[in-house]
C-alpha positions as CSV (number, residue, x, y, z in Angstrom):
1,M,-100.4,34.0,152.4
2,D,-101.0,33.4,148.7
3,E,-104.2,34.6,147.2
4,I,-106.6,31.9,146.1
5,S,-109.6,32.0,143.7
6,Y,-112.8,30.3,144.6
7,K,-112.3,27.9,141.7
8,E,-109.0,26.8,143.2
9,S,-110.2,26.6,146.7
10,G,-111.5,22.9,146.7
11,L,-114.9,24.0,148.1
12,D,-118.1,22.1,147.2
13,F,-118.8,22.7,143.5
14,R,-122.3,24.0,144.4
15,V,-120.9,26.7,146.7
16,I,-118.4,27.7,143.9
17,R,-121.3,27.9,141.4
18,A,-123.3,30.1,143.8
19,V,-120.2,32.4,144.4
20,E,-119.6,32.7,140.7
21,E,-123.2,33.6,140.1
22,M,-122.8,36.3,142.7
23,G,-119.8,37.5,140.7
24,F,-117.0,37.1,143.2
25,E,-113.7,35.7,142.0
26,Q,-111.0,35.9,144.7
27,M,-111.1,34.8,148.4
28,T,-110.2,37.5,151.0
29,P,-107.3,36.9,153.4
30,I,-109.7,35.9,156.3
31,Q,-111.5,33.5,154.1
32,V,-108.3,31.9,152.8
33,Q,-107.1,31.3,156.4
34,A,-110.4,30.5,158.3
35,I,-112.3,28.3,155.9
36,P,-109.9,25.3,155.8
37,V,-109.6,25.3,159.6
38,L,-113.4,25.4,160.1
39,L,-113.9,22.7,157.5
40,Q,-111.7,20.5,159.7
41,G,-114.0,21.0,162.6
42,R,-111.5,23.0,164.7
43,D,-112.3,26.1,166.9
44,I,-110.9,29.4,165.8
45,I,-110.4,32.9,167.1
46,G,-110.5,35.3,164.1
47,Q,-109.3,38.9,164.5
48,A,-110.4,40.9,161.5
49,Q,-112.1,44.3,160.9
50,T,-115.6,44.8,159.5
51,G,-115.7,44.5,155.7
52,T,-113.1,41.7,155.3
53,G,-115.5,39.0,154.2
54,K,-116.0,37.3,157.5
55,T,-119.6,36.1,156.7
56,A,-118.3,33.9,153.9
57,A,-115.4,32.8,156.2
58,F,-117.8,31.1,158.6
59,G,-120.9,30.8,156.4
60,I,-119.4,28.6,153.7
61,P,-118.0,26.0,156.2
62,A,-121.4,26.1,158.0
63,I,-123.4,25.2,155.0
64,Q,-120.9,22.5,153.9
65,N,-121.0,20.8,157.3
66,V,-124.8,20.9,157.6
67,D,-126.8,17.7,157.0
68,P,-129.7,18.7,154.8
69,E,-131.5,15.5,155.6
70,D,-131.7,16.5,159.3
71,S,-134.2,19.4,159.8
72,S,-133.0,20.2,163.4
73,L,-130.9,23.2,164.3
74,Q,-127.2,22.5,163.6
75,V,-125.6,26.0,163.3
76,L,-126.2,29.0,165.6
77,I,-124.7,32.3,164.7
78,L,-124.9,35.3,167.1
79,C,-124.7,38.9,165.8
80,P,-124.9,42.1,167.8
81,T,-127.7,43.8,165.8
82,R,-130.8,42.9,163.8
83,E,-129.3,44.5,160.7
84,L,-126.2,42.4,160.9
85,A,-128.3,39.2,161.5
86,I,-130.5,39.9,158.5
87,Q,-127.5,40.7,156.3
88,A,-125.6,37.6,157.4
89,A,-128.6,35.3,156.9
90,R,-129.1,36.7,153.4
91,E,-125.5,36.1,152.4
92,I,-125.5,32.6,153.8
93,R,-128.7,31.8,152.0
94,N,-127.1,33.0,148.7
95,F,-124.1,30.7,149.3
96,A,-126.5,27.8,149.8
97,K,-128.6,28.6,146.8
98,F,-127.7,25.3,145.0
99,M,-127.6,23.1,148.1
100,Q,-131.1,21.7,148.4
101,G,-132.8,21.3,151.8
102,I,-130.8,23.9,153.8
103,K,-132.9,26.5,155.5
104,V,-131.5,29.7,157.0
105,L,-133.5,31.9,159.4
106,P,-132.7,35.3,161.0
107,I,-134.3,35.9,164.4
108,Y,-134.2,39.2,166.2
109,G,-136.2,41.6,168.4
110,G,-138.8,43.8,166.8
111,Q,-140.2,41.1,164.7
112,D,-143.3,39.1,165.6
113,I,-142.0,36.2,167.7
114,V,-145.1,34.1,166.7
115,K,-143.9,34.1,163.1
116,Q,-140.4,33.1,164.2
117,I,-141.8,30.2,166.2
118,R,-143.8,29.0,163.2
119,S,-140.7,29.1,161.0
120,L,-138.6,27.3,163.6
121,K,-141.2,24.5,163.9
122,G,-141.0,24.0,160.1
123,G,-137.4,22.9,160.5
124,V,-134.3,25.2,160.2
125,Q,-130.7,24.1,160.1
126,I,-129.0,27.5,160.5
127,V,-130.2,30.3,162.7
128,V,-128.7,33.8,162.7
129,G,-129.9,35.8,165.7
130,T,-129.3,38.5,168.3
131,P,-128.5,37.2,171.8
132,G,-131.6,38.7,173.4
133,R,-134.1,37.1,170.9
134,V,-132.2,33.8,171.0
135,M,-132.6,33.8,174.8
136,D,-136.3,34.5,174.4
137,H,-136.7,31.4,172.2
138,M,-134.6,29.3,174.6
139,R,-136.9,30.3,177.5
140,R,-139.9,29.3,175.4
141,H,-138.2,26.0,174.4
142,T,-138.8,26.9,170.7
143,L,-135.1,26.9,170.0
144,K,-133.5,23.5,170.7
145,L,-129.7,23.4,171.0
146,K,-129.2,19.6,171.5
147,N,-127.9,19.0,167.9
148,I,-125.7,22.1,167.5
149,K,-122.5,21.3,165.5
150,M,-121.2,24.9,165.2
151,L,-121.5,28.1,167.2
152,V,-120.4,31.4,165.7
153,L,-119.9,34.6,167.7
154,D,-119.7,37.4,165.0
155,E,-118.5,40.9,166.1
156,A,-118.0,39.6,169.6
157,D,-116.5,42.8,170.9
158,E,-119.6,44.7,169.8
159,M,-121.8,42.2,171.6
160,L,-119.8,42.8,174.8
161,N,-120.0,46.6,174.4
162,M,-123.8,46.3,174.1
163,G,-124.0,44.3,177.4
164,F,-124.6,40.8,176.0
165,R,-121.9,39.0,178.0
166,D,-124.3,37.2,180.3
167,D,-126.5,36.2,177.4
168,I,-123.5,34.9,175.5
169,E,-122.3,32.9,178.4
170,T,-125.7,31.4,179.1
171,I,-126.1,30.4,175.4
172,C,-122.6,28.9,175.3
173,S,-123.2,26.9,178.5
174,E,-126.5,25.5,177.3
175,I,-125.0,23.8,174.3
176,K,-124.1,20.4,175.6
177,S,-123.5,18.6,172.3
178,E,-119.9,18.3,170.9
179,H,-119.5,21.3,168.6
180,Q,-116.9,23.8,167.3
181,T,-116.9,27.4,168.2
182,A,-115.8,30.2,165.9
183,L,-115.2,33.6,167.5
184,F,-114.7,36.7,165.3
185,S,-113.8,40.1,166.6
186,A,-112.1,43.3,165.5
187,T,-110.4,43.7,168.9
188,M,-109.4,41.2,171.6
189,P,-110.2,42.6,175.0
190,K,-109.8,40.5,178.1
191,E,-113.5,39.6,178.3
192,I,-113.3,37.9,174.9
193,L,-110.2,36.0,175.7
194,D,-111.9,34.8,178.9
195,I,-114.9,33.5,176.9
196,A,-112.6,31.9,174.4
197,K,-110.6,30.1,177.1
198,K,-113.8,28.9,178.9
199,Y,-115.8,27.7,175.9
200,Q,-113.2,26.8,173.2
201,N,-110.8,23.8,172.8
202,D,-107.3,24.4,171.4
203,A,-108.6,27.3,169.2
204,Q,-106.4,28.4,166.3
205,V,-105.8,32.1,166.3
206,I,-106.1,33.9,162.9
207,K,-105.2,37.5,162.5
208,V,-105.7,39.6,159.4
209,V,-103.4,42.6,159.8
210,K,-104.7,45.6,157.8
211,K,-102.3,47.8,155.9
212,E,-102.3,51.3,157.3
213,L,-101.3,52.8,154.0
214,T,-103.0,55.2,151.6
215,I,-101.8,57.6,148.8
216,P,-101.5,61.1,150.2
217,L,-101.9,62.8,146.8
218,V,-105.3,61.3,146.3
219,R,-108.3,63.4,147.4
220,Q,-111.0,61.1,148.6
221,Y,-114.7,61.7,148.7
222,Y,-117.9,59.7,149.2
223,Y,-121.6,60.2,148.2
224,E,-124.5,58.8,150.1
225,V,-127.0,57.4,147.5
226,K,-129.9,55.0,147.1
227,N,-129.0,51.7,145.4
228,R,-131.3,52.4,142.4
229,D,-129.7,55.8,141.8
230,K,-126.1,54.6,141.5
231,E,-126.0,54.6,137.7
232,E,-127.5,58.1,137.4
233,V,-125.0,59.4,140.1
234,I,-122.0,57.9,138.4
235,C,-123.0,59.6,135.2
236,R,-123.4,62.9,136.9
237,L,-119.9,62.6,138.4
238,L,-118.4,61.7,135.1
239,D,-120.1,64.7,133.4
240,Y,-119.2,67.1,136.3
241,Y,-115.5,66.2,136.7
242,N,-115.0,65.1,133.1
243,P,-111.8,63.0,133.6
244,K,-109.9,62.2,130.5
245,R,-109.2,58.7,131.8
246,S,-110.9,57.0,134.7
247,L,-111.4,53.7,136.4
248,I,-114.7,52.4,137.9
249,F,-114.5,49.5,140.3
250,C,-117.4,47.0,140.9
251,N,-117.5,44.1,143.3
252,T,-118.9,41.6,140.8
253,K,-118.4,40.5,137.1
254,R,-122.1,40.8,136.5
255,M,-122.2,44.4,137.6
256,V,-119.1,45.2,135.4
257,D,-121.0,43.9,132.3
258,E,-124.3,45.6,133.2
259,L,-122.7,49.0,134.0
260,S,-120.4,49.0,130.9
261,D,-123.4,48.2,128.6
262,N,-125.5,50.9,130.2
263,L,-122.8,53.5,130.0
264,K,-122.1,52.7,126.4
265,G,-125.8,53.1,125.8
266,R,-125.6,56.6,127.2
267,G,-122.8,57.5,124.8
268,Y,-119.8,57.1,127.0
269,F,-116.6,55.4,125.7
270,A,-116.6,52.7,128.3
271,E,-115.5,49.0,128.4
272,G,-115.5,46.3,131.0
273,L,-112.7,44.0,132.3
274,H,-113.1,40.9,134.5
275,G,-111.9,37.3,135.0
276,D,-114.3,35.6,132.6
277,M,-112.7,37.3,129.6
278,N,-110.0,35.5,127.6
279,Q,-106.5,36.9,127.1
280,Y,-107.2,38.3,123.7
281,Q,-110.3,40.3,125.0
282,R,-108.3,41.6,128.0
283,D,-105.4,42.7,125.8
284,R,-107.8,44.5,123.4
285,V,-109.6,46.3,126.2
286,M,-106.3,47.4,127.8
287,Q,-104.9,48.6,124.4
288,N,-108.0,50.7,123.8
289,F,-107.7,52.2,127.3
290,R,-104.0,53.1,126.9
291,N,-104.6,54.6,123.4
292,D,-107.5,56.8,124.7
293,K,-110.1,54.9,122.5
294,T,-111.7,54.0,125.8
295,E,-112.0,56.7,128.4
296,I,-113.7,54.7,131.2
297,L,-112.5,51.3,132.2
298,I,-114.9,49.3,134.5
299,A,-113.2,46.4,136.3
300,T,-113.3,44.0,139.2
301,D,-110.5,44.1,141.8
302,V,-108.9,40.9,140.4
303,A,-109.0,42.0,136.8
304,A,-107.5,45.4,137.6
305,R,-104.3,44.0,139.0
306,G,-102.7,43.9,135.6
307,I,-103.5,47.6,134.9
308,D,-100.4,49.7,134.8
309,V,-101.4,53.1,133.5
310,D,-100.0,56.3,135.1
311,D,-102.3,59.0,134.1
312,V,-105.7,57.8,135.5
313,E,-107.3,61.0,136.7
314,A,-110.1,59.6,138.8
315,V,-111.1,56.3,140.5
316,F,-114.8,55.6,141.1
317,N,-115.9,52.9,143.6
318,Y,-119.3,52.0,142.2
319,D,-119.4,49.4,145.0
320,V,-117.8,49.8,148.4
321,P,-115.0,47.1,148.3
322,Q,-115.3,43.9,150.3
323,D,-111.9,44.3,151.9
324,I,-110.3,47.5,153.1
325,E,-107.0,46.5,151.4
326,Y,-108.9,46.5,148.1
327,Y,-109.8,50.2,148.8
328,V,-106.1,51.0,149.1
329,H,-105.3,49.1,145.9
330,R,-108.1,50.9,144.0
331,I,-107.3,54.4,144.9
332,G,-103.6,53.7,144.3
333,R,-104.5,53.5,140.6
334,T,-104.7,57.3,140.5
335,G,-102.3,60.0,141.7
336,R,-99.3,58.2,140.3
337,A,-95.9,59.6,139.3
338,G,-96.4,62.7,141.5
339,R,-99.7,63.6,139.9
340,K,-102.8,64.5,142.0
341,G,-105.8,62.2,141.7
342,R,-109.3,61.9,143.0
343,A,-111.2,58.9,144.4
344,F,-115.0,58.8,144.7
345,T,-117.1,56.2,146.5
346,L,-120.8,55.6,146.3
347,V,-122.2,54.6,149.7
348,V,-125.5,52.9,150.2
349,G,-127.2,52.7,153.7
350,R,-125.1,50.9,156.3
351,E,-122.0,50.9,154.1
352,I,-121.2,54.2,155.8
353,Y,-119.8,52.2,158.7
354,K,-117.4,50.5,156.3
355,M,-116.2,54.0,155.2
356,R,-115.6,54.9,158.8
357,E,-113.6,51.7,159.3
358,I,-111.6,52.5,156.1
359,E,-110.8,56.0,157.5
360,K,-109.7,54.6,160.8
361,T,-107.6,51.8,159.4
362,C,-106.0,53.8,156.6
363,K,-105.6,56.9,158.9
364,T,-107.1,59.0,156.1
365,R,-109.9,61.5,155.6
366,I,-112.7,60.8,153.2
367,K,-115.0,63.8,152.8
368,N,-118.7,63.7,152.2
369,R,-120.0,65.6,149.2
370,L,-123.3,66.5,147.7
371,I,-124.2,65.0,144.3
372,P,-123.9,67.5,141.5
373,T,-127.2,68.8,140.1
374,V,-128.0,69.1,136.4
375,N,-127.3,72.9,136.7
376,D,-123.9,72.2,138.3
377,I,-123.0,69.9,135.4
378,T,-124.1,72.5,132.8
379,K,-122.0,75.2,134.5
380,S,-119.0,72.8,134.7
381,K,-119.2,72.0,131.0
382,A,-119.4,75.7,130.1
383,D,-116.4,76.5,132.3
384,N,-114.3,73.8,130.6
385,I,-115.3,75.1,127.1
386,L,-114.5,78.7,128.0
387,K,-111.2,77.6,129.6
388,Q,-110.2,76.0,126.3
389,A,-111.3,79.1,124.4
390,L,-109.2,81.3,126.6
391,E,-106.1,79.1,126.0
392,V,-106.7,79.5,122.2
393,L,-107.0,83.3,122.8
394,K,-103.6,83.4,124.5
395,T,-101.7,81.2,122.1
396,E,-103.2,81.6,118.6
397,D,-103.4,84.4,116.1
398,L,-107.1,85.2,115.7
399,S,-106.9,88.2,113.4
400,K,-108.4,86.4,110.3
401,V,-111.1,84.8,112.3
402,S,-112.0,88.1,114.0
403,T,-112.5,89.7,110.6
404,I,-115.0,86.9,109.6
405,I,-116.9,87.3,112.8
406,E,-117.0,91.1,112.6
407,N,-118.4,90.9,109.1
408,K,-121.0,88.3,110.1
409,M,-122.1,90.5,113.1
410,N,-122.7,93.4,110.7
411,E,-124.6,91.2,108.3
412,E,-126.9,89.6,110.9
413,D,-127.1,92.7,113.2
414,C,-126.1,90.8,116.3
415,T,-123.7,91.5,119.2
416,A,-120.4,89.7,120.1
417,I,-122.1,88.4,123.3
418,E,-125.0,86.9,121.3
419,L,-122.7,85.2,118.8
420,A,-120.4,83.8,121.6
421,S,-123.5,82.5,123.5
422,A,-124.7,80.7,120.4
423,F,-121.2,79.1,120.0
424,L,-121.3,78.0,123.6
425,K,-124.8,76.6,123.3
426,M,-123.6,74.5,120.3
427,H,-120.8,73.0,122.2
428,L,-122.9,72.3,125.3
429,G,-125.5,70.5,123.2
430,E,-129.0,69.6,124.5
431,E,-129.4,70.3,128.2
432,P,-130.4,67.1,130.0
433,E,-133.6,66.8,131.8
434,N,-133.4,67.8,135.4
435,I,-133.7,64.3,136.8
436,V,-134.5,64.2,140.5
437,L,-133.0,61.2,142.3
438,V,-135.1,58.9,144.4
439,E,-135.6,60.8,147.7
440,D,-133.0,63.2,146.4
441,P,-132.0,65.7,149.1
442,Y,-129.6,67.5,146.7
443,V,-132.2,69.0,144.4
444,P,-134.5,71.6,146.1
445,E,-138.2,70.7,145.9
446,K,-140.4,73.0,143.9
447,K,-142.9,74.7,146.2
448,N,-146.1,74.9,144.0
449,K,-148.5,75.4,146.9
450,E,-148.2,78.5,148.9
451,K,-148.7,78.2,152.6
452,T,-152.1,79.6,153.5
453,K,-152.8,81.0,157.0
454,K,-155.6,79.4,158.8
455,K,-158.6,81.7,158.9
456,K,-160.0,82.6,162.3
457,R,-163.7,82.1,162.7
458,F,-165.6,85.3,163.4
459,R,-169.1,86.2,164.6
460,G,-169.8,89.7,163.4
461,D,-173.4,90.4,164.4
462,Y,-173.2,89.6,168.1
463,D,-173.7,93.1,169.5
464,K,-175.1,94.7,166.4
465,K,-178.5,95.2,168.1
466,K,-176.9,96.9,171.1
467,S,-174.5,99.3,169.4
468,G,-175.8,99.4,165.9
469,K,-172.3,98.7,164.7
470,K,-170.9,95.5,163.2
471,K,-168.1,94.2,165.4
472,D,-165.9,91.2,164.6
473,I,-165.3,88.9,167.5
474,P,-163.2,85.8,167.4
475,F,-165.4,82.7,167.6
476,A,-163.6,81.3,170.6
477,K,-164.2,84.6,172.5
478,F,-167.8,84.8,171.3
479,R,-168.4,81.2,172.6
480,N,-167.2,82.1,176.0
481,Q,-169.0,85.4,176.3
482,G,-172.2,85.4,178.2
483,R,-171.0,82.5,180.4
484,K,-171.5,83.3,184.1
485,K,-168.3,83.4,186.1
486,K,-168.3,80.9,188.9
487,K,-168.4,82.5,192.3
């Protein structure tokens, strides 16, 4: 199916505005196929892996079909875990940013149910919840399903694996109003097909087949980081590996602009490339990248499609891609023409599950690595400088230069080691401060306080009168001495 940008999608202009503000340009395959069908009010069965943009696939039709004048519950979305419920609710809320009157609420176990009841009484059109907590509210009659227009089962196979089948069937059977049901699942076991057959009407099946393809010459690594440390980590990796030409991928145009400005501020030769730039700007950036005036190109997935440069040494995924196919396209930018390449991905929190899915789908191995410390970077720079010096030593005639150095050593009364160390120091420049990342497990903590042993309490004068000698007795023993044994 042809790829479509959000601008060309025909969606509500307020949704497009929200998506553009979030920085996304292109719809993913599941979105292209599912959104038009759901906007027609039909049931669907969507088979797609995690990380393919499913939330937008059902979230955008949900907010477009909601009546903001009606404060009753109109859309119910079931997720297997509280984390997924929170994440989906947040994304849908972002899509509905410019649509006044639409309220989205996540409900899940572990949160005070009284607070959830208060929020539900205030009027909520879209609820994203875990099956167990939704059942709790149904028993309390605090979640009324009579006006439901749309029911979504997200990650249906995971919900079945977690033992939620009875809850799902109960919830489905309690919705009496005419509504559409959207079922999304990575796999299609018999139990899911049984639920679909029982609770859906003429559902359209949509399958997004993932490409099981990767580039064997590309060595792939990932680093687990905190979100606030990503810029510092990308700088450490650039300094440590020192690629002559590299690509950094971001998911949004806003992040491309922000990161390119920050890297230029740190002294890197970096430029950004995204869909909001006109043709002249894009051509200028690409010309600089090809001519080595720009060493680091920061781009979105859409903008990077026109890049045809063979000698990219490294690809950095500043953001984990929305779609697994994007990952394949990204790392394919390096390791071309028989060359070896490297791909590095920064992973934040639960994104580790996306990396597992990428490994499984692409049948590849992505190794976990520790973030380089400042000392690692200094050593790496020194090794590169010395490597260049040794190449000069092998290929150039140094007799004239050697005479100059020998004379200078005699004048200044210094050794060859001292002079070579001074030259190396000049090339290394100022050593950076040893920045410790937030909750950084990669830099050993300084142990300023020595562990002190707990002192035992003694009573030294207990039998001084009897023996005339001072005898140290542990306090616990002293306390028990003199007590009469029970007969």
